[in-house]
C-alpha positions in Angstrom: -56.7 107.6 120.6 -58.4 110.0 118.2 -56.5 112.2 115.8 -59.2 114.8 115.8 -59.6 117.5 118.5 -63.2 118.3 119.6 -64.4 121.7 118.3 -65.4 124.3 120.8 -68.6 125.9 119.6 -70.8 128.7 120.9 -74.5 128.1 121.1 -77.5 130.3 120.9 -80.8 129.4 122.6 -84.0 129.9 120.6 -87.3 128.8 122.2 -85.5 126.3 124.4 -83.4 124.8 121.7 -79.6 125.3 121.4 -78.3 126.1 117.9 -74.6 126.3 117.1 -73.3 129.6 116.0 -71.7 128.7 112.7 -70.7 131.2 110.0 -70.4 130.0 106.5 -68.8 133.0 104.8 -66.3 135.7 105.7 -69.0 138.3 106.0 -71.9 137.9 108.5 -74.2 140.0 106.2 -73.9 137.4 103.4 -74.9 134.6 105.7 -78.0 136.5 107.0 -79.2 137.7 103.7 -81.4 135.1 102.0 -80.4 133.9 98.5 -82.7 134.8 95.6 -83.9 132.5 92.9 -80.8 132.6 90.7 -78.5 132.4 93.7 -80.1 129.2 94.8 -80.0 127.8 91.3 -76.2 128.7 91.2 -75.7 127.0 94.5 -77.4 123.8 93.3 -75.5 123.9 90.0 -72.1 124.2 91.9 -73.0 121.3 94.2 -74.1 119.0 91.4 -71.8 119.9 88.5 -68.8 121.9 89.8 -68.1 120.2 93.1 -64.4 121.3 93.1 -65.4 125.0 92.7 -68.1 124.6 95.3 -65.7 123.1 97.9 -63.1 125.8 97.1 -65.6 128.6 97.6 -66.9 127.0 100.8 -63.5 126.5 102.4 -62.4 130.0 101.5 -65.6 131.5 102.9 -66.7 133.0 99.6 -69.6 130.7 98.7 -72.5 132.9 99.8 -70.8 136.1 98.5 -70.4 134.4 95.1 -74.1 133.2 95.0 -75.3 136.7 96.0 -73.2 138.2 93.3 -74.5 135.8 90.7 -78.1 136.4 91.9 -77.8 140.2 91.5 -76.1 139.9 88.1 -78.7 137.5 86.8 -81.6 139.6 88.0 -80.1 142.7 86.4 -79.5 140.9 83.1 -83.0 139.4 83.1 -84.6 142.8 83.4 -82.5 144.2 80.6 -83.1 141.3 78.2 -86.9 141.4 79.0 -87.0 145.2 78.2 -84.9 144.7 75.0 -87.2 141.8 73.8 -90.3 143.9 74.4 -88.8 146.8 72.4 -88.0 144.6 69.5 -91.3 142.8 69.7 -93.8 145.5 70.8 -97.2 144.5 72.1 -100.0 145.4 69.6 -102.4 148.1 70.9 -105.5 146.1 70.0 -104.7 142.9 71.9 -106.6 142.0 75.1 -105.4 141.6 78.6 -104.5 137.9 78.4 -102.6 138.4 75.2 -100.6 141.1 76.9 -99.8 138.7 79.7 -98.8 136.2 77.2 -96.3 138.6 75.6 -94.8 139.3 79.0 -94.5 135.6 79.8 -92.7 135.0 76.6 -90.3 137.9 77.2 -89.6 136.6 80.7 -89.0 133.1 79.4 -86.5 134.3 76.8 -84.7 136.4 79.5 -84.5 133.4 81.9 -83.2 131.1 79.2 -80.3 133.5 78.4 -79.6 134.2 82.1 -79.5 130.5 83.0 -77.1 129.6 80.2 -74.9 132.7 80.4 -74.7 133.4 84.1 -76.0 130.6 86.4 -74.7 127.6 84.5 -71.3 128.8 83.4 
């Protein structure tokens, strides 16, 4: 005799295939909204290095909300850091197009490094 009771699930049919209607978080909007770059990185970081926190957020239905919040915060911080870097290190007027692109790539790299260490992997 099994100790576990079977779970009653509702299913949704899409092109002839039945998919279970499963909700991960407390808010349906968080489940439907795709995670951005930093949100996905945070999710992977939690799974690999902070499994206890990952499981706690998952069980409480707060995982997706947490990852969306981290994604939004990281994007905002990256933009601010990139702007600050370019203000401190202005692009010379006489440089060519590819040199300008190089400056923007460096600024983005600096911003990403800070965001990853300060927000995503904390």
